[in-house]
PDB file with SEQRES, HELIX, SHEET and CRYST1 records, atoms N, CA, C and O in Angstrom:
SEQRES   1 A   65  MET LYS THR GLN GLU LEU LYS TYR VAL THR ARG ARG ARG          
SEQRES   2 A   65  ALA ALA VAL LEU LEU GLY LEU SER GLU PRO GLU LEU SER          
SEQRES   3 A   65  ARG LEU SER SER GLU CYS GLY PHE GLY HIS THR GLU VAL          
SEQRES   4 A   65  SER GLY GLN GLU GLU GLU THR PHE PHE THR TYR GLU GLU          
SEQRES   5 A   65  LEU ARG GLN ILE CYS LEU LEU THR VAL ASN HIS VAL HIS          
HELIX    1 AA1 ARG A   11  LEU A   18  1                                   8    
HELIX    2 AA2 GLU A   22  CYS A   32  1                                  11    
HELIX    3 AA3 TYR A   50  VAL A   64  1                                  15    
SHEET    1 AA1 3 TYR A   8  THR A  10  0                                        
SHEET    2 AA1 3 GLU A  43  THR A  49 -1                                        
SHEET    3 AA1 3 HIS A  36  SER A  40 -1                                        
CRYST1    1.000    1.000    1.000  90.00  90.00  90.00 P 1           1          
ATOM      1  N   MET A   1     -29.947 -15.138  -5.460  1.00  0.00           N  
ATOM      2  CA  MET A   1     -29.207 -14.289  -4.578  1.00  0.00           C  
ATOM      3  C   MET A   1     -28.014 -13.769  -5.264  1.00  0.00           C  
ATOM      4  O   MET A   1     -27.236 -14.542  -5.823  1.00  0.00           O  
ATOM      5  N   LYS A   2     -27.831 -12.478  -5.247  1.00  0.00           N  
ATOM      6  CA  LYS A   2     -26.785 -11.837  -5.995  1.00  0.00           C  
ATOM      7  C   LYS A   2     -25.583 -11.556  -4.951  1.00  0.00           C  
ATOM      8  O   LYS A   2     -25.807 -10.986  -3.883  1.00  0.00           O  
ATOM      9  N   THR A   3     -24.429 -11.947  -5.288  1.00  0.00           N  
ATOM     10  CA  THR A   3     -23.311 -11.712  -4.425  1.00  0.00           C  
ATOM     11  C   THR A   3     -22.600 -10.418  -4.816  1.00  0.00           C  
ATOM     12  O   THR A   3     -22.510 -10.096  -6.001  1.00  0.00           O  
ATOM     13  N   GLN A   4     -22.115  -9.704  -3.868  1.00  0.00           N  
ATOM     14  CA  GLN A   4     -21.425  -8.471  -4.075  1.00  0.00           C  
ATOM     15  C   GLN A   4     -19.918  -8.730  -4.078  1.00  0.00           C  
ATOM     16  O   GLN A   4     -19.358  -9.318  -3.152  1.00  0.00           O  
ATOM     17  N   GLU A   5     -19.293  -8.268  -5.153  1.00  0.00           N  
ATOM     18  CA  GLU A   5     -17.778  -8.420  -5.281  1.00  0.00           C  
ATOM     19  C   GLU A   5     -17.124  -7.205  -4.704  1.00  0.00           C  
ATOM     20  O   GLU A   5     -17.451  -6.074  -5.064  1.00  0.00           O  
ATOM     21  N   LEU A   6     -16.170  -7.443  -3.780  1.00  0.00           N  
ATOM     22  CA  LEU A   6     -15.447  -6.366  -3.147  1.00  0.00           C  
ATOM     23  C   LEU A   6     -14.291  -5.916  -4.050  1.00  0.00           C  
ATOM     24  O   LEU A   6     -13.557  -6.740  -4.595  1.00  0.00           O  
ATOM     25  N   LYS A   7     -14.145  -4.597  -4.195  1.00  0.00           N  
ATOM     26  CA  LYS A   7     -13.062  -4.118  -5.045  1.00  0.00           C  
ATOM     27  C   LYS A   7     -11.873  -3.663  -4.247  1.00  0.00           C  
ATOM     28  O   LYS A   7     -10.767  -3.526  -4.767  1.00  0.00           O  
ATOM     29  N   TYR A   8     -12.122  -3.423  -2.930  1.00  0.00           N  
ATOM     30  CA  TYR A   8     -11.039  -2.865  -2.085  1.00  0.00           C  
ATOM     31  C   TYR A   8     -11.052  -3.744  -0.761  1.00  0.00           C  
ATOM     32  O   TYR A   8     -12.047  -4.345  -0.356  1.00  0.00           O  
ATOM     33  N   VAL A   9      -9.837  -3.736  -0.158  1.00  0.00           N  
ATOM     34  CA  VAL A   9      -9.731  -4.440   1.093  1.00  0.00           C  
ATOM     35  C   VAL A   9      -9.082  -3.477   2.072  1.00  0.00           C  
ATOM     36  O   VAL A   9      -8.175  -2.731   1.700  1.00  0.00           O  
ATOM     37  N   THR A  10      -9.541  -3.485   3.326  1.00  0.00           N  
ATOM     38  CA  THR A  10      -9.003  -2.607   4.355  1.00  0.00           C  
ATOM     39  C   THR A  10      -7.549  -3.127   4.759  1.00  0.00           C  
ATOM     40  O   THR A  10      -7.166  -4.268   4.499  1.00  0.00           O  
ATOM     41  N   ARG A  11      -6.823  -2.222   5.386  1.00  0.00           N  
ATOM     42  CA  ARG A  11      -5.434  -2.555   5.793  1.00  0.00           C  
ATOM     43  C   ARG A  11      -5.454  -3.836   6.681  1.00  0.00           C  
ATOM     44  O   ARG A  11      -4.643  -4.746   6.510  1.00  0.00           O  
ATOM     45  N   ARG A  12      -6.369  -3.858   7.584  1.00  0.00           N  
ATOM     46  CA  ARG A  12      -6.400  -4.945   8.549  1.00  0.00           C  
ATOM     47  C   ARG A  12      -6.610  -6.252   7.827  1.00  0.00           C  
ATOM     48  O   ARG A  12      -5.884  -7.222   8.044  1.00  0.00           O  
ATOM     49  N   ARG A  13      -7.647  -6.272   6.933  1.00  0.00           N  
ATOM     50  CA  ARG A  13      -7.983  -7.508   6.152  1.00  0.00           C  
ATOM     51  C   ARG A  13      -6.840  -7.842   5.249  1.00  0.00           C  
ATOM     52  O   ARG A  13      -6.543  -9.022   5.064  1.00  0.00           O  
ATOM     53  N   ALA A  14      -6.164  -6.843   4.659  1.00  0.00           N  
ATOM     54  CA  ALA A  14      -5.074  -7.183   3.692  1.00  0.00           C  
ATOM     55  C   ALA A  14      -3.910  -7.754   4.496  1.00  0.00           C  
ATOM     56  O   ALA A  14      -3.256  -8.671   4.001  1.00  0.00           O  
ATOM     57  N   ALA A  15      -3.612  -7.281   5.684  1.00  0.00           N  
ATOM     58  CA  ALA A  15      -2.536  -7.841   6.529  1.00  0.00           C  
ATOM     59  C   ALA A  15      -2.849  -9.318   6.827  1.00  0.00           C  
ATOM     60  O   ALA A  15      -1.966 -10.167   6.698  1.00  0.00           O  
ATOM     61  N   VAL A  16      -4.058  -9.625   7.211  1.00  0.00           N  
ATOM     62  CA  VAL A  16      -4.419 -11.029   7.473  1.00  0.00           C  
ATOM     63  C   VAL A  16      -4.268 -11.865   6.235  1.00  0.00           C  
ATOM     64  O   VAL A  16      -3.714 -12.963   6.288  1.00  0.00           O  
ATOM     65  N   LEU A  17      -4.736 -11.382   5.157  1.00  0.00           N  
ATOM     66  CA  LEU A  17      -4.683 -12.202   3.890  1.00  0.00           C  
ATOM     67  C   LEU A  17      -3.214 -12.455   3.518  1.00  0.00           C  
ATOM     68  O   LEU A  17      -2.880 -13.550   3.066  1.00  0.00           O  
ATOM     69  N   LEU A  18      -2.313 -11.440   3.704  1.00  0.00           N  
ATOM     70  CA  LEU A  18      -0.903 -11.603   3.354  1.00  0.00           C  
ATOM     71  C   LEU A  18      -0.054 -12.238   4.433  1.00  0.00           C  
ATOM     72  O   LEU A  18       1.111 -12.558   4.194  1.00  0.00           O  
ATOM     73  N   GLY A  19      -0.612 -12.427   5.613  1.00  0.00           N  
ATOM     74  CA  GLY A  19       0.117 -12.998   6.706  1.00  0.00           C  
ATOM     75  C   GLY A  19       1.186 -11.985   7.232  1.00  0.00           C  
ATOM     76  O   GLY A  19       2.263 -12.390   7.672  1.00  0.00           O  
ATOM     77  N   LEU A  20       0.894 -10.785   7.182  1.00  0.00           N  
ATOM     78  CA  LEU A  20       1.767  -9.715   7.690  1.00  0.00           C  
ATOM     79  C   LEU A  20       1.164  -8.997   8.815  1.00  0.00           C  
ATOM     80  O   LEU A  20      -0.059  -9.023   8.960  1.00  0.00           O  
ATOM     81  N   SER A  21       1.972  -8.318   9.674  1.00  0.00           N  
ATOM     82  CA  SER A  21       1.399  -7.447  10.639  1.00  0.00           C  
ATOM     83  C   SER A  21       0.969  -6.104   9.960  1.00  0.00           C  
ATOM     84  O   SER A  21       1.456  -5.723   8.896  1.00  0.00           O  
ATOM     85  N   GLU A  22       0.090  -5.470  10.607  1.00  0.00           N  
ATOM     86  CA  GLU A  22      -0.329  -4.128  10.055  1.00  0.00           C  
ATOM     87  C   GLU A  22       0.825  -3.162   9.911  1.00  0.00           C  
ATOM     88  O   GLU A  22       0.921  -2.484   8.887  1.00  0.00           O  
ATOM     89  N   PRO A  23       1.714  -3.068  10.903  1.00  0.00           N  
ATOM     90  CA  PRO A  23       2.777  -2.117  10.714  1.00  0.00           C  
ATOM     91  C   PRO A  23       3.731  -2.547   9.542  1.00  0.00           C  
ATOM     92  O   PRO A  23       4.240  -1.683   8.827  1.00  0.00           O  
ATOM     93  N   GLU A  24       3.957  -3.795   9.361  1.00  0.00           N  
ATOM     94  CA  GLU A  24       4.760  -4.272   8.251  1.00  0.00           C  
ATOM     95  C   GLU A  24       4.138  -3.923   6.920  1.00  0.00           C  
ATOM     96  O   GLU A  24       4.797  -3.431   6.004  1.00  0.00           O  
ATOM     97  N   LEU A  25       2.819  -4.201   6.840  1.00  0.00           N  
ATOM     98  CA  LEU A  25       2.076  -3.867   5.606  1.00  0.00           C  
ATOM     99  C   LEU A  25       2.219  -2.396   5.339  1.00  0.00           C  
ATOM    100  O   LEU A  25       2.564  -1.986   4.230  1.00  0.00           O  
ATOM    101  N   SER A  26       1.951  -1.588   6.367  1.00  0.00           N  
ATOM    102  CA  SER A  26       2.047  -0.115   6.230  1.00  0.00           C  
ATOM    103  C   SER A  26       3.436   0.308   5.691  1.00  0.00           C  
ATOM    104  O   SER A  26       3.560   1.167   4.818  1.00  0.00           O  
ATOM    105  N   ARG A  27       4.451  -0.330   6.250  1.00  0.00           N  
ATOM    106  CA  ARG A  27       5.829   0.087   5.787  1.00  0.00           C  
ATOM    107  C   ARG A  27       6.037  -0.278   4.329  1.00  0.00           C  
ATOM    108  O   ARG A  27       6.539   0.526   3.544  1.00  0.00           O  
ATOM    109  N   LEU A  28       5.639  -1.523   3.960  1.00  0.00           N  
ATOM    110  CA  LEU A  28       5.786  -1.971   2.589  1.00  0.00           C  
ATOM    111  C   LEU A  28       4.923  -1.097   1.628  1.00  0.00           C  
ATOM    112  O   LEU A  28       5.401  -0.685   0.571  1.00  0.00           O  
ATOM    113  N   SER A  29       3.664  -0.823   2.005  1.00  0.00           N  
ATOM    114  CA  SER A  29       2.847  -0.025   1.117  1.00  0.00           C  
ATOM    115  C   SER A  29       3.341   1.391   0.952  1.00  0.00           C  
ATOM    116  O   SER A  29       3.263   1.932  -0.151  1.00  0.00           O  
ATOM    117  N   SER A  30       3.831   1.995   1.966  1.00  0.00           N  
ATOM    118  CA  SER A  30       4.435   3.343   1.814  1.00  0.00           C  
ATOM    119  C   SER A  30       5.712   3.339   1.013  1.00  0.00           C  
ATOM    120  O   SER A  30       5.964   4.275   0.254  1.00  0.00           O  
ATOM    121  N   GLU A  31       6.517   2.324   1.159  1.00  0.00           N  
ATOM    122  CA  GLU A  31       7.804   2.192   0.291  1.00  0.00           C  
ATOM    123  C   GLU A  31       7.468   2.055  -1.135  1.00  0.00           C  
ATOM    124  O   GLU A  31       8.084   2.671  -2.003  1.00  0.00           O  
ATOM    125  N   CYS A  32       6.476   1.237  -1.387  1.00  0.00           N  
ATOM    126  CA  CYS A  32       6.118   0.906  -2.817  1.00  0.00           C  
ATOM    127  C   CYS A  32       5.065   1.731  -3.451  1.00  0.00           C  
ATOM    128  O   CYS A  32       4.885   1.695  -4.668  1.00  0.00           O  
ATOM    129  N   GLY A  33       4.328   2.510  -2.614  1.00  0.00           N  
ATOM    130  CA  GLY A  33       3.333   3.415  -3.168  1.00  0.00           C  
ATOM    131  C   GLY A  33       1.962   2.707  -3.350  1.00  0.00           C  
ATOM    132  O   GLY A  33       1.108   3.193  -4.092  1.00  0.00           O  
ATOM    133  N   PHE A  34       1.770   1.595  -2.689  1.00  0.00           N  
ATOM    134  CA  PHE A  34       0.506   0.839  -2.843  1.00  0.00           C  
ATOM    135  C   PHE A  34      -0.488   1.279  -1.784  1.00  0.00           C  
ATOM    136  O   PHE A  34      -0.141   1.724  -0.689  1.00  0.00           O  
ATOM    137  N   GLY A  35      -1.790   1.122  -2.192  1.00  0.00           N  
ATOM    138  CA  GLY A  35      -2.814   1.477  -1.251  1.00  0.00           C  
ATOM    139  C   GLY A  35      -3.230   2.954  -1.386  1.00  0.00           C  
ATOM    140  O   GLY A  35      -2.442   3.768  -1.868  1.00  0.00           O  
ATOM    141  N   HIS A  36      -4.395   3.290  -0.989  1.00  0.00           N  
ATOM    142  CA  HIS A  36      -4.845   4.731  -0.875  1.00  0.00           C  
ATOM    143  C   HIS A  36      -5.584   4.934   0.473  1.00  0.00           C  
ATOM    144  O   HIS A  36      -6.310   4.072   0.968  1.00  0.00           O  
ATOM    145  N   THR A  37      -5.342   6.128   1.017  1.00  0.00           N  
ATOM    146  CA  THR A  37      -5.926   6.395   2.247  1.00  0.00           C  
ATOM    147  C   THR A  37      -7.061   7.408   2.098  1.00  0.00           C  
ATOM    148  O   THR A  37      -6.960   8.383   1.353  1.00  0.00           O  
ATOM    149  N   GLU A  38      -8.138   7.147   2.827  1.00  0.00           N  
ATOM    150  CA  GLU A  38      -9.303   7.990   2.843  1.00  0.00           C  
ATOM    151  C   GLU A  38      -9.476   8.478   4.309  1.00  0.00           C  
ATOM    152  O   GLU A  38      -9.353   7.728   5.278  1.00  0.00           O  
ATOM    153  N   VAL A  39      -9.768   9.782   4.383  1.00  0.00           N  
ATOM    154  CA  VAL A  39     -10.067  10.424   5.711  1.00  0.00           C  
ATOM    155  C   VAL A  39     -11.523  10.850   5.737  1.00  0.00           C  
ATOM    156  O   VAL A  39     -12.068  11.429   4.797  1.00  0.00           O  
ATOM    157  N   SER A  40     -12.138  10.512   6.923  1.00  0.00           N  
ATOM    158  CA  SER A  40     -13.485  10.947   7.112  1.00  0.00           C  
ATOM    159  C   SER A  40     -13.523  11.522   8.543  1.00  0.00           C  
ATOM    160  O   SER A  40     -13.513  10.736   9.490  1.00  0.00           O  
ATOM    161  N   GLY A  41     -13.564  12.802   8.739  1.00  0.00           N  
ATOM    162  CA  GLY A  41     -13.517  13.412  10.008  1.00  0.00           C  
ATOM    163  C   GLY A  41     -12.113  13.146  10.588  1.00  0.00           C  
ATOM    164  O   GLY A  41     -11.101  13.555  10.020  1.00  0.00           O  
ATOM    165  N   GLN A  42     -12.088  12.458  11.718  1.00  0.00           N  
ATOM    166  CA  GLN A  42     -10.788  12.121  12.315  1.00  0.00           C  
ATOM    167  C   GLN A  42     -10.378  10.689  12.094  1.00  0.00           C  
ATOM    168  O   GLN A  42      -9.343  10.234  12.581  1.00  0.00           O  
ATOM    169  N   GLU A  43     -11.226   9.970  11.335  1.00  0.00           N  
ATOM    170  CA  GLU A  43     -10.968   8.572  11.017  1.00  0.00           C  
ATOM    171  C   GLU A  43     -10.146   8.466   9.686  1.00  0.00           C  
ATOM    172  O   GLU A  43     -10.437   9.145   8.701  1.00  0.00           O  
ATOM    173  N   GLU A  44      -9.180   7.643   9.708  1.00  0.00           N  
ATOM    174  CA  GLU A  44      -8.345   7.385   8.561  1.00  0.00           C  
ATOM    175  C   GLU A  44      -8.244   5.949   8.267  1.00  0.00           C  
ATOM    176  O   GLU A  44      -7.950   5.186   9.187  1.00  0.00           O  
ATOM    177  N   GLU A  45      -8.458   5.497   7.074  1.00  0.00           N  
ATOM    178  CA  GLU A  45      -8.447   4.080   6.648  1.00  0.00           C  
ATOM    179  C   GLU A  45      -7.657   3.990   5.349  1.00  0.00           C  
ATOM    180  O   GLU A  45      -7.797   4.840   4.470  1.00  0.00           O  
ATOM    181  N   THR A  46      -6.823   2.956   5.231  1.00  0.00           N  
ATOM    182  CA  THR A  46      -6.046   2.658   4.009  1.00  0.00           C  
ATOM    183  C   THR A  46      -6.728   1.433   3.396  1.00  0.00           C  
ATOM    184  O   THR A  46      -7.074   0.462   4.068  1.00  0.00           O  
ATOM    185  N   PHE A  47      -6.898   1.544   2.076  1.00  0.00           N  
ATOM    186  CA  PHE A  47      -7.536   0.440   1.283  1.00  0.00           C  
ATOM    187  C   PHE A  47      -6.536   0.004   0.164  1.00  0.00           C  
ATOM    188  O   PHE A  47      -5.707   0.759  -0.343  1.00  0.00           O  
ATOM    189  N   PHE A  48      -6.714  -1.262  -0.146  1.00  0.00           N  
ATOM    190  CA  PHE A  48      -5.858  -1.883  -1.158  1.00  0.00           C  
ATOM    191  C   PHE A  48      -6.731  -2.570  -2.203  1.00  0.00           C  
ATOM    192  O   PHE A  48      -7.777  -3.122  -1.865  1.00  0.00           O  
ATOM    193  N   THR A  49      -6.320  -2.544  -3.449  1.00  0.00           N  
ATOM    194  CA  THR A  49      -7.035  -3.314  -4.521  1.00  0.00           C  
ATOM    195  C   THR A  49      -6.414  -4.787  -4.429  1.00  0.00           C  
ATOM    196  O   THR A  49      -5.362  -4.999  -3.826  1.00  0.00           O  
ATOM    197  N   TYR A  50      -7.103  -5.726  -5.033  1.00  0.00           N  
ATOM    198  CA  TYR A  50      -6.552  -7.054  -5.020  1.00  0.00           C  
ATOM    199  C   TYR A  50      -5.275  -7.138  -5.881  1.00  0.00           C  
ATOM    200  O   TYR A  50      -4.380  -7.929  -5.583  1.00  0.00           O  
ATOM    201  N   GLU A  51      -5.197  -6.363  -6.894  1.00  0.00           N  
ATOM    202  CA  GLU A  51      -3.957  -6.265  -7.706  1.00  0.00           C  
ATOM    203  C   GLU A  51      -2.808  -5.748  -6.898  1.00  0.00           C  
ATOM    204  O   GLU A  51      -1.693  -6.251  -7.035  1.00  0.00           O  
ATOM    205  N   GLU A  52      -3.041  -4.711  -6.014  1.00  0.00           N  
ATOM    206  CA  GLU A  52      -1.945  -4.265  -5.186  1.00  0.00           C  
ATOM    207  C   GLU A  52      -1.542  -5.339  -4.178  1.00  0.00           C  
ATOM    208  O   GLU A  52      -0.355  -5.485  -3.885  1.00  0.00           O  
ATOM    209  N   LEU A  53      -2.501  -6.091  -3.642  1.00  0.00           N  
ATOM    210  CA  LEU A  53      -2.178  -7.205  -2.752  1.00  0.00           C  
ATOM    211  C   LEU A  53      -1.273  -8.279  -3.490  1.00  0.00           C  
ATOM    212  O   LEU A  53      -0.334  -8.815  -2.901  1.00  0.00           O  
ATOM    213  N   ARG A  54      -1.587  -8.559  -4.764  1.00  0.00           N  
ATOM    214  CA  ARG A  54      -0.909  -9.565  -5.517  1.00  0.00           C  
ATOM    215  C   ARG A  54       0.530  -9.015  -5.630  1.00  0.00           C  
ATOM    216  O   ARG A  54       1.473  -9.771  -5.399  1.00  0.00           O  
ATOM    217  N   GLN A  55       0.737  -7.712  -5.980  1.00  0.00           N  
ATOM    218  CA  GLN A  55       2.062  -7.203  -6.192  1.00  0.00           C  
ATOM    219  C   GLN A  55       2.848  -7.232  -4.858  1.00  0.00           C  
ATOM    220  O   GLN A  55       4.012  -7.633  -4.837  1.00  0.00           O  
ATOM    221  N   ILE A  56       2.194  -6.798  -3.724  1.00  0.00           N  
ATOM    222  CA  ILE A  56       2.889  -6.821  -2.495  1.00  0.00           C  
ATOM    223  C   ILE A  56       3.300  -8.318  -2.164  1.00  0.00           C  
ATOM    224  O   ILE A  56       4.394  -8.559  -1.653  1.00  0.00           O  
ATOM    225  N   CYS A  57       2.442  -9.255  -2.453  1.00  0.00           N  
ATOM    226  CA  CYS A  57       2.814 -10.674  -2.193  1.00  0.00           C  
ATOM    227  C   CYS A  57       4.054 -11.124  -2.994  1.00  0.00           C  
ATOM    228  O   CYS A  57       4.972 -11.768  -2.486  1.00  0.00           O  
ATOM    229  N   LEU A  58       4.011 -10.728  -4.319  1.00  0.00           N  
ATOM    230  CA  LEU A  58       5.176 -11.021  -5.125  1.00  0.00           C  
ATOM    231  C   LEU A  58       6.494 -10.380  -4.631  1.00  0.00           C  
ATOM    232  O   LEU A  58       7.562 -10.988  -4.697  1.00  0.00           O  
ATOM    233  N   LEU A  59       6.378  -9.129  -4.134  1.00  0.00           N  
ATOM    234  CA  LEU A  59       7.583  -8.415  -3.592  1.00  0.00           C  
ATOM    235  C   LEU A  59       8.095  -9.129  -2.410  1.00  0.00           C  
ATOM    236  O   LEU A  59       9.308  -9.289  -2.269  1.00  0.00           O  
ATOM    237  N   THR A  60       7.179  -9.597  -1.491  1.00  0.00           N  
ATOM    238  CA  THR A  60       7.609 -10.243  -0.268  1.00  0.00           C  
ATOM    239  C   THR A  60       8.201 -11.560  -0.541  1.00  0.00           C  
ATOM    240  O   THR A  60       9.164 -11.951   0.118  1.00  0.00           O  
ATOM    241  N   VAL A  61       7.648 -12.301  -1.528  1.00  0.00           N  
ATOM    242  CA  VAL A  61       8.206 -13.567  -1.905  1.00  0.00           C  
ATOM    243  C   VAL A  61       9.585 -13.426  -2.452  1.00  0.00           C  
ATOM    244  O   VAL A  61      10.516 -14.128  -2.057  1.00  0.00           O  
ATOM    245  N   ASN A  62       9.706 -12.458  -3.417  1.00  0.00           N  
ATOM    246  CA  ASN A  62      11.015 -12.235  -4.061  1.00  0.00           C  
ATOM    247  C   ASN A  62      12.060 -11.805  -3.045  1.00  0.00           C  
ATOM    248  O   ASN A  62      13.235 -12.145  -3.176  1.00  0.00           O  
ATOM    249  N   HIS A  63      11.639 -11.067  -2.045  1.00  0.00           N  
ATOM    250  CA  HIS A  63      12.559 -10.509  -1.037  1.00  0.00           C  
ATOM    251  C   HIS A  63      13.075 -11.655  -0.131  1.00  0.00           C  
ATOM    252  O   HIS A  63      14.201 -11.610   0.365  1.00  0.00           O  
ATOM    253  N   VAL A  64      12.268 -12.622   0.056  1.00  0.00           N  
ATOM    254  CA  VAL A  64      12.647 -13.800   0.926  1.00  0.00           C  
ATOM    255  C   VAL A  64      13.661 -14.629   0.244  1.00  0.00           C  
ATOM    256  O   VAL A  64      14.641 -15.067   0.847  1.00  0.00           O  
ATOM    257  N   HIS A  65      13.423 -14.860  -1.083  1.00  0.00           N  
ATOM    258  CA  HIS A  65      14.333 -15.751  -1.844  1.00  0.00           C  
ATOM    259  C   HIS A  65      15.527 -15.024  -2.250  1.00  0.00           C  
ATOM    260  O   HIS A  65      16.407 -15.594  -2.895  1.00  0.00           O  
TER     261      HIS A  65                                                      
END                                                                             
């Protein structure tokens, strides 16, 4: 059985993984320039790479300390 490795994470999943609310993650990502948004018709979704999640995590930890 072959497992598929995900390269991107949706905003909702990223917020859960980081322990942040979606609005807080959106604010951080727009301030730092992380994530990319794709539009399909009237649907819009923001995706993050795992490296971007790692950097956001480091930023939030450094901000708290």
